[in-house]
Z-matrix of the N, CA and C atoms (Angstrom, degrees):
N
C 1 1.485
C 2 1.535 1 107.12
N 3 1.333 2 117.49 1 117.08
C 4 1.423 3 116.98 2 -174.74
C 5 1.521 4 112.95 3 -71.75
N 6 1.333 5 116.12 4 -18.16
C 7 1.489 6 116.90 5 -172.38
C 8 1.483 7 115.65 6 -101.42
N 9 1.356 8 115.94 7 29.76
C 10 1.477 9 118.10 8 176.34
C 11 1.525 10 109.17 9 -58.27
N 12 1.388 11 115.15 10 -28.92
C 13 1.471 12 115.80 11 -178.61
C 14 1.557 13 112.27 12 -68.45
N 15 1.328 14 114.93 13 -33.81
C 16 1.481 15 116.33 14 177.59
C 17 1.516 16 108.59 15 -74.39
N 18 1.334 17 116.25 16 -36.46
C 19 1.516 18 117.28 17 178.23
C 20 1.529 19 109.33 18 -66.12
N 21 1.338 20 117.47 19 -32.04
C 22 1.504 21 117.27 20 175.80
C 23 1.484 22 111.91 21 -62.39
N 24 1.368 23 117.86 22 -24.89
C 25 1.465 24 117.40 23 176.03
C 26 1.478 25 114.12 24 -84.39
N 27 1.354 26 114.38 25 0.09
C 28 1.492 27 119.78 26 176.66
C 29 1.537 28 113.31 27 101.95
N 30 1.338 29 117.36 28 6.57
C 31 1.474 30 119.79 29 -178.43
C 32 1.510 31 108.54 30 -77.15
N 33 1.371 32 115.88 31 132.75
C 34 1.438 33 123.85 32 -173.19
C 35 1.519 34 110.75 33 -70.47
N 36 1.334 35 114.63 34 162.11
C 37 1.473 36 123.01 35 -173.58
C 38 1.513 37 112.90 36 -59.26
N 39 1.361 38 119.20 37 -46.59
C 40 1.512 39 116.09 38 -177.13
C 41 1.485 40 111.71 39 -63.91
N 42 1.304 41 121.53 40 -31.26
C 43 1.466 42 122.19 41 177.40
C 44 1.552 43 108.85 42 -76.51
N 45 1.335 44 119.88 43 -38.68
C 46 1.426 45 120.14 44 175.30
C 47 1.571 46 112.14 45 -59.39
N 48 1.330 47 114.25 46 -37.08
C 49 1.463 48 117.98 47 175.88
C 50 1.512 49 112.50 48 -61.06
N 51 1.347 50 115.53 49 -42.12
C 52 1.447 51 120.02 50 177.98
C 53 1.522 52 111.07 51 -65.28
N 54 1.342 53 116.24 52 -37.88
C 55 1.451 54 119.58 53 179.59
C 56 1.537 55 111.47 54 -66.98
N 57 1.370 56 116.26 55 -38.77
C 58 1.449 57 118.57 56 174.85
C 59 1.560 58 113.16 57 -58.32
N 60 1.308 59 112.45 58 -38.41
C 61 1.469 60 117.60 59 178.50
C 62 1.506 61 112.62 60 -65.21
N 63 1.366 62 114.26 61 -27.78
C 64 1.496 63 119.38 62 179.21
C 65 1.533 64 110.48 63 -90.03
N 66 1.340 65 115.41 64 2.88
C 67 1.495 66 120.20 65 -176.91
C 68 1.526 67 115.85 66 62.73
N 69 1.358 68 114.92 67 36.44
C 70 1.452 69 118.96 68 173.04
C 71 1.504 70 105.54 69 -91.55
N 72 1.336 71 113.44 70 122.65
C 73 1.514 72 116.41 71 -178.71
C 74 1.511 73 109.34 72 -109.36
N 75 1.363 74 117.89 73 -50.60
C 76 1.472 75 118.95 74 -171.10
C 77 1.538 76 106.85 75 -119.58
N 78 1.315 77 116.54 76 132.96
C 79 1.438 78 119.04 77 176.86
C 80 1.569 79 111.14 78 -64.84
N 81 1.315 80 117.12 79 144.35
C 82 1.458 81 121.78 80 174.37
C 83 1.526 82 107.73 81 -73.30
N 84 1.373 83 117.77 82 163.96
C 85 1.464 84 117.89 83 176.65
C 86 1.484 85 117.29 84 -52.81
N 87 1.345 86 117.31 85 -41.25
C 88 1.462 87 117.98 86 -179.19
C 89 1.527 88 109.81 87 -68.67
N 90 1.350 89 118.53 88 -36.32
C 91 1.475 90 119.76 89 177.36
C 92 1.557 91 109.12 90 -63.67
N 93 1.366 92 118.66 91 -46.00
C 94 1.445 93 120.84 92 -177.20
C 95 1.494 94 110.68 93 -59.74
N 96 1.402 95 116.76 94 -36.59
C 97 1.451 96 117.70 95 -177.70
C 98 1.512 97 114.00 96 -80.70
N 99 1.379 98 114.09 97 -36.91
C 100 1.458 99 117.78 98 -168.90
C 101 1.522 100 112.37 99 -84.46
N 102 1.359 101 117.85 100 -37.79
C 103 1.484 102 121.20 101 -169.23
C 104 1.515 103 111.04 102 -60.52
N 105 1.330 104 118.97 103 -47.38
C 106 1.491 105 116.23 104 -178.97
C 107 1.525 106 112.97 105 -64.00
N 108 1.338 107 117.34 106 -35.64
C 109 1.481 108 120.90 107 179.41
C 110 1.522 109 109.17 108 -65.73
N 111 1.338 110 117.07 109 -43.78
C 112 1.423 111 120.54 110 -175.55
C 113 1.552 112 110.52 111 -71.80
N 114 1.295 113 116.99 112 -36.16
C 115 1.489 114 118.90 113 176.07
C 116 1.548 115 110.38 114 -63.76
N 117 1.331 116 115.40 115 -30.38
C 118 1.464 117 119.88 116 178.58
C 119 1.553 118 111.05 117 -81.77
N 120 1.323 119 117.09 118 -1.63
C 121 1.487 120 118.23 119 172.51
C 122 1.534 121 114.20 120 94.36
N 123 1.332 122 118.21 121 5.07
C 124 1.436 123 119.74 122 -177.11
C 125 1.561 124 112.34 123 -71.41
N 126 1.309 125 116.91 124 151.16
C 127 1.461 126 119.03 125 165.69
C 128 1.532 127 106.21 126 -77.91
N 129 1.377 128 114.81 127 157.99
C 130 1.459 129 119.34 128 -172.10
C 131 1.536 130 109.66 129 -141.57
N 132 1.347 131 112.02 130 136.83
C 133 1.437 132 120.58 131 168.70
C 134 1.521 133 107.01 132 -113.94
N 135 1.374 134 114.46 133 112.64
C 136 1.492 135 119.02 134 -175.39
C 137 1.479 136 109.95 135 -109.75
N 138 1.308 137 118.12 136 122.54
C 139 1.457 138 123.12 137 171.21
C 140 1.492 139 109.07 138 -95.58
N 141 1.263 140 117.02 139 102.01
C 142 1.515 141 118.60 140 -169.26
C 143 1.496 142 108.19 141 -151.01
N 144 1.365 143 115.12 142 140.50
C 145 1.453 144 125.01 143 172.20
C 146 1.508 145 107.64 144 -80.66
N 147 1.290 146 115.84 145 163.12
C 148 1.437 147 122.04 146 166.52
C 149 1.460 148 109.16 147 -63.54
N 150 1.334 149 119.44 148 144.00
C 151 1.490 150 121.48 149 178.63
C 152 1.488 151 112.36 150 93.65
N 153 1.338 152 119.75 151 2.09
C 154 1.495 153 121.23 152 179.32
C 155 1.497 154 112.24 153 -92.49
N 156 1.356 155 116.54 154 -3.48
C 157 1.456 156 120.06 155 -175.45
C 158 1.458 157 113.76 156 87.45
N 159 1.401 158 117.46 157 20.46
C 160 1.469 159 118.87 158 -174.02
C 161 1.504 160 110.68 159 -69.89
N 162 1.371 161 120.73 160 -29.21
C 163 1.436 162 119.07 161 -177.07
C 164 1.527 163 109.91 162 -61.26
N 165 1.348 164 118.63 163 -45.78
C 166 1.483 165 119.92 164 175.46
C 167 1.503 166 111.41 165 -64.72
N 168 1.331 167 117.57 166 -33.62
C 169 1.476 168 120.03 167 -179.57
C 170 1.532 169 110.86 168 -59.99
N 171 1.348 170 120.57 169 -31.43
C 172 1.443 171 119.34 170 177.51
C 173 1.534 172 113.53 171 -100.18
N 174 1.357 173 117.04 172 -31.36
C 175 1.480 174 119.35 173 -174.12
C 176 1.542 175 107.30 174 -72.31
N 177 1.284 176 121.78 175 -43.75
C 178 1.441 177 123.01 176 -175.04
C 179 1.564 178 111.74 177 -57.98
N 180 1.330 179 120.00 178 -53.17
C 181 1.463 180 118.17 179 179.43
C 182 1.502 181 114.44 180 -62.81
N 183 1.368 182 116.18 181 -34.68
C 184 1.460 183 118.59 182 179.38
C 185 1.540 184 110.67 183 -65.33
N 186 1.317 185 114.01 184 -47.86
C 187 1.474 186 117.31 185 177.23
C 188 1.541 187 110.36 186 -56.57
N 189 1.295 188 115.46 187 -44.83
C 190 1.504 189 115.62 188 -178.33
C 191 1.465 190 113.08 189 -64.27
N 192 1.349 191 117.73 190 -42.66
C 193 1.437 192 119.76 191 179.57
C 194 1.536 193 115.10 192 -67.51
N 195 1.322 194 115.25 193 -34.35
C 196 1.497 195 118.11 194 177.32
C 197 1.510 196 109.46 195 -70.79
N 198 1.346 197 117.15 196 -41.92
C 199 1.427 198 118.85 197 -178.78
C 200 1.563 199 111.55 198 -64.88
N 201 1.289 200 115.34 199 -24.75
C 202 1.459 201 118.89 200 -179.12
C 203 1.541 202 113.10 201 -83.81
N 204 1.338 203 115.71 202 -12.02
C 205 1.466 204 119.93 203 -177.72
C 206 1.527 205 107.09 204 -106.36
N 207 1.313 206 117.07 205 102.64
C 208 1.513 207 117.67 206 -177.98
C 209 1.553 208 109.41 207 -63.34
N 210 1.333 209 115.23 208 146.21
C 211 1.461 210 121.45 209 -178.05
C 212 1.545 211 108.06 210 -87.79
N 213 1.367 212 112.58 211 129.51
C 214 1.477 213 117.27 212 170.66
C 215 1.551 214 109.09 213 -92.69
N 216 1.260 215 118.54 214 123.93
C 217 1.445 216 118.36 215 174.99
C 218 1.534 217 112.59 216 76.63
N 219 1.307 218 118.39 217 -149.69
C 220 1.430 219 122.60 218 -173.38
C 221 1.555 220 109.06 219 -71.21
N 222 1.351 221 116.34 220 150.86
C 223 1.431 222 119.37 221 176.16
C 224 1.580 223 109.61 222 -65.22
N 225 1.339 224 112.54 223 139.17
C 226 1.427 225 116.66 224 176.67
C 227 1.549 226 106.60 225 -131.63
N 228 1.301 227 116.57 226 157.36
C 229 1.510 228 119.56 227 178.30
C 230 1.533 229 107.75 228 -66.92
N 231 1.329 230 117.31 229 118.98
C 232 1.430 231 122.48 230 -179.26
C 233 1.547 232 111.30 231 -111.44
N 234 1.268 233 116.57 232 -19.51
C 235 1.468 234 120.63 233 177.78
C 236 1.521 235 107.74 234 -128.88
N 237 1.321 236 117.45 235 130.79
C 238 1.479 237 123.76 236 176.73
C 239 1.499 238 108.33 237 -120.01
N 240 1.380 239 116.59 238 122.44
C 241 1.463 240 119.40 239 176.79
C 242 1.517 241 106.59 240 -116.01
N 243 1.318 242 117.88 241 120.46
C 244 1.469 243 121.49 242 -179.99
C 245 1.551 244 108.91 243 -103.33
N 246 1.270 245 114.40 244 132.65
C 247 1.479 246 124.93 245 -178.74
C 248 1.497 247 110.29 246 -127.16
N 249 1.304 248 119.24 247 143.89
C 250 1.493 249 120.24 248 -177.87
C 251 1.522 250 116.22 249 -75.20
N 252 1.294 251 117.03 250 -26.37
C 253 1.472 252 121.66 251 -174.40
C 254 1.505 253 110.67 252 -124.31
N 255 1.359 254 115.24 253 155.52
C 256 1.456 255 121.91 254 174.64
C 257 1.520 256 111.38 255 -58.43
N 258 1.411 257 113.63 256 -43.79
C 259 1.436 258 117.74 257 -175.98
C 260 1.481 259 111.78 258 -60.06
N 261 1.394 260 116.55 259 -45.76
C 262 1.451 261 120.21 260 -177.09
C 263 1.593 262 109.21 261 -67.86
N 264 1.349 263 116.45 262 -39.33
C 265 1.451 264 115.81 263 176.73
C 266 1.486 265 114.56 264 -60.23
N 267 1.360 266 116.33 265 -42.42
C 268 1.472 267 119.42 266 178.54
C 269 1.540 268 112.14 267 -65.12
N 270 1.339 269 113.89 268 -37.42
C 271 1.468 270 118.25 269 178.47
C 272 1.506 271 112.15 270 -64.06
N 273 1.323 272 116.49 271 -43.48
C 274 1.496 273 121.20 272 177.70
C 275 1.497 274 108.45 273 -61.95
N 276 1.395 275 118.25 274 -40.97
C 277 1.409 276 120.48 275 -179.81
C 278 1.530 277 112.52 276 -61.71
N 279 1.337 278 115.86 277 -37.30
C 280 1.439 279 119.11 278 176.78
C 281 1.522 280 113.69 279 -64.19
N 282 1.361 281 113.08 280 -40.14
C 283 1.492 282 116.89 281 178.94
C 284 1.516 283 111.25 282 -69.20
N 285 1.319 284 119.05 283 -37.78
C 286 1.490 285 120.29 284 178.95
C 287 1.556 286 107.52 285 -61.22
N 288 1.332 287 114.65 286 -42.86
C 289 1.462 288 119.55 287 178.86
C 290 1.509 289 111.83 288 -60.76
N 291 1.356 290 116.02 289 -45.27
C 292 1.459 291 119.36 290 -176.81
C 293 1.547 292 112.96 291 -70.01
N 294 1.301 293 117.06 292 -44.53
C 295 1.453 294 119.84 293 -176.07
C 296 1.542 295 112.23 294 -75.95
N 297 1.312 296 115.90 295 -25.51
C 298 1.501 297 121.97 296 -173.93
C 299 1.472 298 112.75 297 -101.37
N 300 1.357 299 117.46 298 12.68
C 301 1.494 300 119.43 299 -171.83
C 302 1.513 301 114.47 300 -58.86
N 303 1.318 302 118.26 301 -24.37
C 304 1.513 303 119.18 302 -177.34
C 305 1.472 304 113.30 303 -102.37
N 306 1.335 305 118.60 304 10.00
C 307 1.461 306 120.67 305 -169.11
C 308 1.554 307 115.49 306 -104.01
N 309 1.361 308 116.17 307 -19.15
C 310 1.462 309 116.79 308 179.56
C 311 1.504 310 113.71 309 75.99
N 312 1.335 311 117.77 310 15.28
C 313 1.500 312 119.60 311 173.99
C 314 1.525 313 108.32 312 -87.01
N 315 1.311 314 116.30 313 154.48
C 316 1.462 315 119.85 314 178.35
C 317 1.521 316 109.75 315 -113.14
N 318 1.348 317 115.02 316 143.11
C 319 1.432 318 119.18 317 175.64
C 320 1.504 319 109.12 318 -135.45
N 321 1.379 320 117.07 319 163.02
C 322 1.406 321 120.31 320 167.38
C 323 1.518 322 108.58 321 -148.58
N 324 1.330 323 114.75 322 162.05
C 325 1.470 324 121.45 323 179.42
C 326 1.489 325 108.55 324 -116.20
N 327 1.344 326 117.61 325 128.02
C 328 1.476 327 119.52 326 173.48
C 329 1.509 328 109.70 327 -117.92
N 330 1.341 329 114.99 328 134.75
C 331 1.486 330 118.09 329 -179.52
C 332 1.526 331 106.58 330 -154.47
N 333 1.338 332 113.64 331 160.80
C 334 1.417 333 120.41 332 -178.62
C 335 1.540 334 112.84 333 -79.26
N 336 1.347 335 117.20 334 174.28
C 337 1.447 336 121.30 335 174.78
C 338 1.530 337 111.01 336 88.18
N 339 1.317 338 119.69 337 -4.57
C 340 1.423 339 123.24 338 176.50
C 341 1.494 340 108.97 339 -132.98
N 342 1.312 341 118.57 340 161.11
C 343 1.453 342 120.99 341 179.62
C 344 1.509 343 112.92 342 -59.46
N 345 1.300 344 118.74 343 144.13
C 346 1.463 345 120.32 344 -172.09
C 347 1.567 346 109.91 345 -87.51
N 348 1.332 347 119.04 346 -12.37
C 349 1.478 348 122.20 347 -174.30
C 350 1.559 349 113.72 348 -51.54
N 351 1.341 350 117.16 349 -56.00
C 352 1.476 351 118.23 350 179.99
C 353 1.515 352 112.67 351 -61.52
N 354 1.366 353 117.25 352 -33.29
C 355 1.465 354 120.35 353 179.20
C 356 1.501 355 110.74 354 -67.36
N 357 1.328 356 115.35 355 -43.80
C 358 1.455 357 120.31 356 178.61
C 359 1.526 358 112.12 357 -59.76
N 360 1.371 359 114.67 358 -40.74
C 361 1.421 360 122.32 359 -178.48
C 362 1.566 361 108.47 360 -64.85
N 363 1.321 362 115.83 361 -45.93
C 364 1.507 363 118.93 362 -179.02
C 365 1.484 364 108.72 363 -60.68
N 366 1.351 365 117.87 364 -41.97
C 367 1.473 366 122.07 365 -178.31
C 368 1.535 367 108.90 366 -62.83
N 369 1.298 368 114.46 367 -39.62
C 370 1.487 369 121.29 368 -177.52
C 371 1.481 370 112.71 369 -64.16
N 372 1.370 371 116.17 370 -32.20
C 373 1.478 372 117.94 371 -177.77
C 374 1.553 373 110.77 372 -84.06
N 375 1.341 374 116.06 373 -1.77
C 376 1.493 375 118.12 374 173.39
C 377 1.535 376 113.45 375 95.30
N 378 1.286 377 118.26 376 118.56
C 379 1.462 378 123.80 377 176.62
C 380 1.502 379 109.94 378 -129.08
N 381 1.351 380 115.65 379 149.32
C 382 1.480 381 120.70 380 174.04
C 383 1.509 382 111.43 381 -89.82
N 384 1.364 383 117.63 382 -36.44
C 385 1.445 384 124.06 383 -175.78
C 386 1.492 385 110.58 384 -121.94
N 387 1.269 386 118.57 385 125.11
C 388 1.452 387 122.95 386 176.96
C 389 1.512 388 111.07 387 -112.39
N 390 1.300 389 119.61 388 124.22
C 391 1.459 390 123.79 389 176.70
C 392 1.556 391 105.41 390 -109.61
N 393 1.312 392 118.21 391 127.13
C 394 1.435 393 118.76 392 -169.53
C 395 1.516 394 111.64 393 -148.16
N 396 1.386 395 113.58 394 151.92
C 397 1.468 396 119.07 395 163.66
C 398 1.529 397 106.56 396 -90.06
N 399 1.328 398 116.08 397 148.72
C 400 1.469 399 121.25 398 -170.22
C 401 1.573 400 113.96 399 -60.61
N 402 1.296 401 115.63 400 -43.16
C 403 1.489 402 118.22 401 -175.01
C 404 1.522 403 113.09 402 -60.81
N 405 1.337 404 114.71 403 -51.09
C 406 1.478 405 119.23 404 -178.76
C 407 1.518 406 109.81 405 -66.52
N 408 1.327 407 117.04 406 -35.94
C 409 1.516 408 116.03 407 -178.43
C 410 1.512 409 108.03 408 -65.66
N 411 1.385 410 120.37 409 -41.35
C 412 1.432 411 120.00 410 178.38
C 413 1.517 412 111.82 411 -63.01
N 414 1.356 413 117.66 412 -39.19
C 415 1.460 414 119.04 413 176.97
C 416 1.517 415 109.95 414 -56.44
N 417 1.360 416 115.92 415 -49.95
C 418 1.467 417 117.54 416 -173.67
C 419 1.532 418 111.26 417 -73.62
N 420 1.326 419 118.48 418 -26.94
C 421 1.460 420 121.64 419 172.48
C 422 1.576 421 109.31 420 -63.22
N 423 1.344 422 113.81 421 -43.22
C 424 1.456 423 118.85 422 -178.84
C 425 1.491 424 111.83 423 -64.22
N 426 1.353 425 115.64 424 -31.76
C 427 1.479 426 121.71 425 -179.53
C 428 1.532 427 110.38 426 -87.62
N 429 1.310 428 116.26 427 2.48
C 430 1.496 429 122.30 428 179.32
C 431 1.520 430 112.07 429 61.61
N 432 1.329 431 116.59 430 32.58
C 433 1.530 432 119.71 431 173.05
C 434 1.488 433 108.93 432 -89.63
N 435 1.291 434 121.75 433 -13.62
C 436 1.464 435 124.07 434 -174.37
C 437 1.537 436 108.50 435 -127.94
N 438 1.354 437 114.41 436 132.89
C 439 1.464 438 119.23 437 170.60
C 440 1.501 439 110.08 438 -116.45
N 441 1.297 440 115.73 439 132.08
C 442 1.445 441 119.48 440 -176.01
C 443 1.558 442 111.19 441 -116.14
N 444 1.336 443 116.20 442 18.99
C 445 1.509 444 118.50 443 -173.71
C 446 1.521 445 112.06 444 -77.26
N 447 1.339 446 117.96 445 -7.99
C 448 1.452 447 119.83 446 177.74
C 449 1.560 448 114.19 447 -110.02
N 450 1.308 449 114.60 448 10.05
C 451 1.487 450 118.91 449 -176.48
C 452 1.553 451 109.21 450 -68.88
N 453 1.340 452 114.12 451 122.18
C 454 1.489 453 117.54 452 176.20
C 455 1.455 454 116.18 453 -110.96
N 456 1.395 455 114.27 454 -7.54
C 457 1.494 456 122.20 455 178.69
C 458 1.509 457 109.53 456 -136.49
N 459 1.306 458 115.74 457 126.38
C 460 1.440 459 124.21 458 -179.99
C 461 1.525 460 110.88 459 -121.14
N 462 1.324 461 119.75 460 126.94
C 463 1.470 462 121.27 461 174.25
C 464 1.542 463 107.52 462 -124.07
N 465 1.336 464 114.60 463 128.80
C 466 1.453 465 120.78 464 172.79
C 467 1.528 466 104.80 465 -112.92
N 468 1.358 467 112.49 466 112.66
C 469 1.461 468 118.15 467 -174.13
C 470 1.566 469 107.87 468 -102.88
N 471 1.362 470 115.06 469 142.82
C 472 1.457 471 121.74 470 179.06
C 473 1.540 472 111.17 471 51.82
N 474 1.303 473 114.46 472 56.59
C 475 1.504 474 121.10 473 -176.58
C 476 1.511 475 111.21 474 -59.62
N 477 1.351 476 116.33 475 -38.45
C 478 1.449 477 117.57 476 -178.67
C 479 1.544 478 111.92 477 -65.18
N 480 1.307 479 118.30 478 -31.50
C 481 1.433 480 120.24 479 175.65
C 482 1.548 481 110.61 480 -73.06
N 483 1.322 482 117.02 481 -34.15
C 484 1.470 483 119.82 482 173.27
C 485 1.506 484 109.02 483 -54.99
N 486 1.351 485 115.13 484 -45.06
C 487 1.473 486 120.20 485 178.73
C 488 1.507 487 112.90 486 -61.77
N 489 1.332 488 114.33 487 -46.90
C 490 1.502 489 118.52 488 -177.98
C 491 1.553 490 111.00 489 -62.14
N 492 1.358 491 115.45 490 -31.81
C 493 1.444 492 120.11 491 -176.66
C 494 1.587 493 113.02 492 -90.62
N 495 1.335 494 114.72 493 2.85
C 496 1.426 495 118.44 494 176.71
C 497 1.512 496 115.97 495 80.68
N 498 1.387 497 115.59 496 22.42
C 499 1.490 498 116.11 497 -175.99
C 500 1.527 499 114.95 498 -98.30
N 501 1.338 500 117.11 499 2.95
C 502 1.487 501 116.54 500 -170.46
C 503 1.561 502 110.26 501 -64.37
N 504 1.344 503 118.32 502 -35.54
C 505 1.477 504 120.14 503 178.39
C 506 1.518 505 108.59 504 -63.73
N 507 1.351 506 116.90 505 -45.93
C 508 1.487 507 121.27 506 -179.89
C 509 1.527 508 109.22 507 -60.78
N 510 1.294 509 116.88 508 -41.98
C 511 1.512 510 118.72 509 -179.93
C 512 1.521 511 108.37 510 -61.79
N 513 1.315 512 116.81 511 -46.01
C 514 1.522 513 116.87 512 179.44
C 515 1.512 514 111.76 513 -58.84
N 516 1.318 515 118.07 514 -37.19
C 517 1.462 516 119.71 515 -179.74
C 518 1.512 517 109.09 516 -67.23
N 519 1.291 518 118.81 517 -39.86
C 520 1.482 519 122.74 518 178.84
C 521 1.538 520 108.03 519 -65.55
N 522 1.329 521 119.62 520 -47.32
C 523 1.455 522 122.52 521 -178.02
C 524 1.538 523 109.77 522 -58.18
N 525 1.359 524 115.00 523 -40.05
C 526 1.498 525 121.71 524 -178.48
C 527 1.515 526 109.94 525 -61.61
N 528 1.380 527 118.70 526 -25.31
C 529 1.450 528 120.24 527 -177.37
C 530 1.475 529 112.90 528 -87.30
N 531 1.377 530 118.36 529 -1.16
C 532 1.482 531 121.45 530 -174.39
C 533 1.536 532 110.22 531 -94.03
N 534 1.321 533 114.84 532 156.02
C 535 1.479 534 118.94 533 171.07
C 536 1.541 535 109.56 534 -55.64
N 537 1.347 536 113.81 535 143.62
C 538 1.461 537 117.12 536 178.30
C 539 1.505 538 113.93 537 -67.80
N 540 1.348 539 115.14 538 -32.59
C 541 1.446 540 120.37 539 -179.61
C 542 1.536 541 109.99 540 -88.92
N 543 1.332 542 114.23 541 106.00
C 544 1.506 543 116.83 542 -175.87
C 545 1.526 544 105.86 543 -163.32
N 546 1.293 545 116.75 544 168.08
C 547 1.445 546 123.25 545 171.89
C 548 1.537 547 107.47 546 -99.96
N 549 1.353 548 118.62 547 123.59
C 550 1.400 549 122.31 548 -174.85
C 551 1.529 550 111.37 549 -118.63
N 552 1.333 551 115.70 550 138.04
C 553 1.468 552 122.96 551 179.33
C 554 1.513 553 110.65 552 -126.14
N 555 1.297 554 119.96 553 135.08
C 556 1.448 555 120.65 554 173.96
C 557 1.521 556 107.65 555 -128.95
N 558 1.331 557 115.50 556 128.36
C 559 1.487 558 123.02 557 177.27
C 560 1.500 559 110.36 558 -116.71
N 561 1.306 560 116.04 559 134.69
C 562 1.464 561 119.44 560 -178.31
C 563 1.557 562 106.67 561 -154.55
N 564 1.374 563 116.39 562 141.68
C 565 1.460 564 118.66 563 179.88
C 566 1.570 565 109.00 564 -77.12
N 567 1.343 566 114.68 565 -31.37
C 568 1.463 567 120.89 566 178.47
C 569 1.514 568 109.66 567 -129.26
N 570 1.300 569 115.65 568 167.50
C 571 1.508 570 118.68 569 -176.47
C 572 1.546 571 111.10 570 -125.01
N 573 1.313 572 117.82 571 64.74
C 574 1.495 573 117.58 572 173.27
C 575 1.559 574 108.44 573 -60.88
N 576 1.390 575 113.19 574 162.42
C 577 1.479 576 119.10 575 -173.27
C 578 1.519 577 113.47 576 -54.12
N 579 1.389 578 115.29 577 -40.85
C 580 1.460 579 118.27 578 -175.38
C 581 1.562 580 110.10 579 -67.66
N 582 1.303 581 115.08 580 -33.63
C 583 1.523 582 118.75 581 178.90
C 584 1.529 583 107.61 582 -73.51
N 585 1.265 584 118.05 583 -39.82
C 586 1.457 585 120.74 584 179.30
C 587 1.531 586 109.99 585 -62.45
N 588 1.323 587 116.15 586 -40.44
C 589 1.444 588 118.79 587 -178.99
C 590 1.562 589 109.76 588 -71.45
N 591 1.298 590 115.70 589 -37.33
C 592 1.495 591 118.38 590 176.33
C 593 1.530 592 110.14 591 -61.09
N 594 1.358 593 114.59 592 -44.67
C 595 1.491 594 118.19 593 179.69
C 596 1.493 595 109.83 594 -62.67
N 597 1.297 596 119.41 595 -40.85
C 598 1.448 597 123.77 596 177.61
C 599 1.500 598 112.46 597 -56.25
N 600 1.360 599 114.78 598 -46.28
C 601 1.452 600 120.95 599 -178.39
C 602 1.503 601 114.07 600 -73.63
N 603 1.339 602 115.80 601 -29.15
C 604 1.471 603 119.83 602 -167.97
C 605 1.582 604 110.34 603 -96.60
N 606 1.299 605 118.43 604 -26.20
C 607 1.463 606 120.94 605 -171.48
C 608 1.541 607 110.11 606 -106.41
N 609 1.331 608 117.22 607 146.01
C 610 1.437 609 122.84 608 175.41
C 611 1.547 610 109.47 609 -109.37
N 612 1.294 611 113.99 610 116.87
C 613 1.500 612 118.77 611 176.09
C 614 1.511 613 111.07 612 44.19
N 615 1.382 614 118.45 613 55.22
C 616 1.463 615 118.96 614 -172.37
C 617 1.548 616 113.83 615 -73.62
N 618 1.278 617 116.13 616 147.25
C 619 1.496 618 120.54 617 164.48
C 620 1.493 619 105.47 618 -77.32
N 621 1.344 620 115.23 619 146.01
C 622 1.451 621 120.66 620 -179.42
C 623 1.512 622 109.33 621 -112.57
N 624 1.318 623 115.07 622 129.82
C 625 1.448 624 120.23 623 -178.93
C 626 1.558 625 107.56 624 -126.60
N 627 1.331 626 113.73 625 127.54
C 628 1.511 627 118.36 626 178.92
C 629 1.486 628 110.38 627 -121.06
């Protein structure tokens, strides 16, 4: 089994099987550090560049924790992953699909620049994991197409790019709509003051991984 190293971090067999199919053999440093902390339920501040394997570092533990919590009643959004760009949102969606292929969880990606009809339809049929760009998510929240009252996991990816693109206020509005009790993760390549302040406001006693 090539993925004994991921199983050593506590990753469950169905996810390890999916990782084998993707030819993942050895966890990257950020994965080795972050995965055990996230499986234990800690909030996390990750200082990481693109290309360090950070997407798997947060997607794998979230998939595992959601799969372990049986859903009562209708599916509700339990994990929200915010990304600054359409490209990144789509990429994260592909990874969620690949790593979670044996778990029976549902996800969808919502982003601006395309018609909202198919996105609204996907949301209506019930998803466990929502990957979104902030602007479109606020639009759909305003139209009451999205409910975030069951979110237990929040990821803010590339927070410094969110800042550069003028999304920090939107992000704060979205975070304010979430349950107070949740696991929150913030990833950023750099830590400008506004991002540090957002991290301070959003995270509870976070572990820091660089």
